[in-house]
matplotlib code that plots the C-alpha trace (Angstrom):
import matplotlib.pyplot as plt

x = [9.9, 12.3, 13.7, 14.0, 11.9, 9.7, 10.3, 7.0, 8.1, 11.5, 9.8, 7.4, 10.4, 12.3, 9.1, 8.7, 12.3, 12.0, 9.0, 10.6, 13.8, 11.8, 10.0, 13.3, 14.9, 11.9, 12.1, 15.8, 15.4, 12.7, 15.1, 17.9, 15.6, 14.6, 18.3, 19.1, 16.2, 17.3, 20.7, 19.1, 17.2, 20.5, 22.2, 19.4, 20.0, 23.8, 23.3, 20.8, 23.3, 26.0, 23.7, 22.8, 26.5, 27.3, 24.4, 25.6, 29.2, 28.4, 25.2, 23.2, 22.7, 25.3, 24.2, 22.1, 18.4, 17.2, 18.1, 21.7, 23.1, 25.2, 27.9, 30.1, 28.5, 24.9, 22.5, 18.9, 19.5, 21.1, 18.0, 19.9, 23.4, 26.1, 27.5, 31.1, 30.9, 28.1, 30.2, 33.2, 31.0, 29.8, 33.2, 34.2, 31.0, 31.0, 33.7, 32.4, 29.3, 26.9, 26.1, 22.9, 23.3, 22.1, 24.2, 23.6, 19.8, 19.4, 16.5, 17.2, 20.9, 22.1, 20.8, 19.6, 19.6, 16.6, 16.4, 13.0, 9.6, 8.3, 4.7, 3.7, 1.5, 1.8, -0.4, -2.0, 0.2, 3.5, 6.0, 9.0, 12.2, 15.3, 15.0, 17.0, 15.3, 15.7, 14.0, 13.1, 14.3, 12.2, 9.2, 8.1, 6.3, 2.6, 2.1, 4.1, 4.2, 6.4, 8.9, 9.4, 9.7, 12.2, 9.9, 6.9, 6.2, 6.3, 6.2, 8.0, 8.8, 12.5, 13.3, 12.4, 8.8, 10.2, 11.4, 7.7, 7.5, 10.1, 10.5, 11.4, 13.0, 12.8, 15.9, 14.6]
y = [23.4, 22.0, 18.6, 16.4, 14.7, 16.4, 15.7, 13.7, 11.4, 10.8, 10.0, 7.6, 5.8, 5.6, 4.2, 1.5, 0.5, 0.4, -1.9, -4.2, -4.5, -5.4, -8.1, -9.5, -9.4, -11.2, -13.9, -14.3, -14.7, -17.4, -19.2, -19.1, -20.6, -23.4, -24.1, -24.4, -26.8, -28.8, -29.1, -30.2, -33.0, -34.1, -34.0, -36.2, -38.9, -38.7, -39.0, -41.8, -43.7, -43.3, -44.6, -47.6, -48.4, -48.1, -50.4, -53.0, -52.8, -52.6, -54.7, -51.8, -48.1, -45.9, -43.5, -43.7, -43.1, -39.5, -36.6, -35.7, -33.0, -34.3, -32.1, -32.2, -29.1, -28.3, -27.0, -25.8, -22.9, -25.1, -27.4, -30.4, -31.6, -32.7, -36.3, -36.7, -40.5, -40.5, -38.4, -40.7, -43.7, -42.1, -40.7, -43.8, -43.5, -39.7, -37.6, -34.8, -34.5, -32.3, -29.0, -27.1, -24.4, -21.8, -22.7, -19.5, -19.4, -20.9, -23.4, -25.7, -24.8, -28.4, -31.8, -33.8, -37.6, -38.9, -42.4, -42.5, -41.0, -38.1, -36.8, -37.1, -34.2, -32.6, -35.0, -37.2, -40.2, -41.0, -42.7, -44.7, -45.2, -43.4, -40.0, -37.1, -33.9, -30.7, -27.4, -26.0, -22.5, -19.5, -21.5, -23.6, -26.5, -27.0, -29.8, -32.7, -30.8, -28.2, -30.9, -31.1, -34.9, -35.0, -36.7, -35.5, -32.6, -33.3, -31.7, -32.2, -35.9, -36.4, -32.8, -30.0, -28.7, -25.1, -26.0, -26.6, -27.9, -29.5, -32.1, -35.7, -37.9, -41.6, -43.7, -46.8]
z = [-77.4, -74.8, -75.1, -72.0, -69.3, -66.7, -63.0, -62.9, -65.7, -64.0, -60.7, -62.3, -64.0, -60.6, -58.9, -61.5, -61.3, -57.5, -57.7, -60.2, -58.1, -55.0, -56.9, -58.2, -54.7, -53.1, -55.8, -55.3, -51.5, -52.1, -54.5, -52.0, -49.3, -51.7, -52.5, -48.8, -48.3, -51.3, -49.7, -46.4, -48.2, -49.8, -46.4, -44.9, -47.5, -46.8, -43.1, -43.5, -45.7, -43.0, -40.3, -42.5, -43.2, -39.5, -38.6, -41.1, -39.8, -36.1, -35.9, -34.5, -34.9, -33.1, -30.5, -27.4, -26.6, -26.7, -28.9, -29.8, -32.1, -35.0, -33.6, -30.6, -29.1, -28.1, -30.7, -31.2, -28.9, -26.3, -26.0, -27.3, -26.3, -28.7, -28.8, -29.9, -29.5, -32.2, -34.5, -34.0, -34.8, -38.0, -39.2, -41.2, -43.2, -43.8, -45.3, -43.1, -41.0, -43.0, -41.4, -41.8, -44.5, -42.0, -38.9, -36.9, -36.7, -33.2, -33.4, -36.3, -36.5, -36.7, -37.6, -34.6, -34.2, -32.2, -30.9, -29.3, -29.9, -31.9, -32.1, -35.7, -36.8, -33.3, -31.4, -34.0, -33.0, -31.4, -33.7, -32.2, -34.1, -35.1, -36.8, -38.2, -37.1, -39.1, -39.8, -43.2, -44.2, -43.1, -41.7, -38.8, -40.5, -39.9, -42.5, -44.0, -47.3, -45.7, -44.9, -48.7, -48.8, -46.0, -43.5, -41.6, -39.3, -35.6, -32.2, -28.9, -28.4, -27.5, -28.6, -26.3, -26.6, -26.6, -30.1, -31.0, -34.6, -36.8, -39.5, -38.6, -41.2, -40.1, -40.7, -38.9]

ax = plt.figure().add_subplot(projection="3d")
ax.plot(x, y, z, "-o")
ax.set_aspect("equal")
plt.show()
């Protein structure tokens, strides 16, 4: 009697290992996305605090009406322009302006400050105020739950409608 494994047995083992590794990799990618979203939520709180400190010191929130990237260059695929004056006004209250953990994804590549209106729930009602707009990882939000506690989902408003849906975190 020969000792060893048959070709079929080896192929079955390789197939099982392949399936297990694909499950592990999928779980790992999901965990990475959740980690990036957790960082975004932390960044929102940091940015909110900086705006509150600036408001206390200056008597009003910095920035002008409309949507502006929290960066000196344009963002969201060129749909929103940057505002270096806004960055300068926030600099005393931030060690560094937080950057989105996925800065090369086009739409949602930076945090956007909106002083104006956003359409809460994509048409349900328009909300006026000051917001930080952001995009979750891997999805375009279709419900408040997908904003993971970082605001509500919204459409259009002061941000280009080509962007479609995003999360709006109200700071005032």
